[in-house]
N, C-alpha and C positions, 0 to 999 in steps of 0.2 A: 504494500500499500504506500502510496506517495505521501510524504510529509511536506507540508507547505506552510511558509510564513504568510500570515494574513493580517489584515488591519480592518478595524471598525472604529470610527470616531477617534482617530489618532491613537488607538490602543493596539499594540502589536501583540500577536500570539501565534502558536503553532497549532495545526490541525492535521490529522491524518485524513486524507481524502478518500471516501468510499464511493466508487463508481460502478464496480461490477455487481451482478446480482448477489454473489456470495458475500461480498463486502457489505452491501446495503442490508442484507438479511442478518448477518452476524452483528454488525455495529459494535457497541461497547459491552455486549453480553459477556459476563464473566470477569470484566475488569473491576478491580476493587479500589483503585486509586489512579489518579492522572497526575503527571507532573504539573508544577505551577504554570499557569497560562497555556495549558495544552487541552485540546478537545478533538472532536471529530466532525468533519463536514461531509454530509451526504449529498451527493449530486444525483438527483432523481431523473429517470429517463424522460419524463414529461411532467407537466404541472399536474398536481393531484391533491386530493385530501389525504393526509397522512394519518395512519393508525399505528400506534406503538403498543407493544405488549411489554410492560415493564416487570413482569413477574420473575424474570431471571436476573433483573438488575441488582448489582451488588453495591451500588452507590447512588446517592441522589444526584440528579442532573438538572441544569437549566437548559431549555431548548428555545432556540430562535428559529422561526420559520421565515423563509425569504421568497420573494417572487422571482421571476426569471431575470431580473436586473440586479439581484443581490440585495434588494431593499427589504429590511425586516418588516414583516406584516403582523407578526404576533409572537408572544412568548408563552411558554408553558413550563410547568415544573414536573419532573418525574421523580417520585420518591423511591427509595430502596425497596425492592421486591413489592412493588405497587400491584395490587390485585386487579384493579380496573384498567381497561384499555384507555390510552390517551389518544384523543382524536383532535386534529387541528380544526379550527373553525373555518379556515379558508380552503377552498378546493383549488387554489392557485399556487400551491407550494412547489417550488422547483429545487430549493436548497434548504437543508435543515442542518443546523449547527448545534451540537451537544457540547456543553461545557460543565465544569464542576459547579455544584449547587451554589447559588447567589453570586456567580461570576459576573453576570450582566449588570446587576444593580451595583456591585462593588466597583465596576469599571465604567459606570454611567452610560451604558449602552441602552439605546431606546428605540421605540418604533420609528421607522422611516430612516434609520441610520443605514449606511450601505457598506456591504462586505467587499473588500478588494484584496488582491494579492499585493505583496510589499512593493511591487513595481508600480503601484497605483493604477493598475489595470482592473477595471471591474471584473468580478468573478465570472460573469456570463461570457465575456469575451475570451478569457483564458480557457474555459471549459470548452467553448466552441473550437478553439484552435487545437486543443488536445485531442478532441474527437476527429478532427480533420486529418491529423497526422499521427495516428496511434503507433505506427510501425517505428517512429523515431523516439517514442517515449522509452525511458530506461525500464527494463524488466527487473522486478524484485529479485535480488540475489545474483544478478549478472553484473560482472565488473566491467 
């Protein structure tokens, strides 16, 4: 999985980028802790309403749902071993960012803030470029 430096509202952090069906399905299941300022960005195949099963979650998470431009449209909290499914209100979610519990509030991240790569390129442009040239992307474990 690709690790990427990202920025929201001048706040820098690192996220693993989940793009394949296997990565999207597994997510952070089984993870008990995350390094400081580290999370997971889910790149969904198309805009959709997101349903999460948190029953196997081993840590509390904050979740930001974003549209196809990387703009935050809603937040949710996923508690450790949450029994109920968590469903986004919006059916237009293209990106989902999971961070440690209370991370967004502690970093003053708000609705309408935009997610970008450290090169100041909006997330949707980078993902579009990555999908156009997958054969040039480094494979995990390949030197």
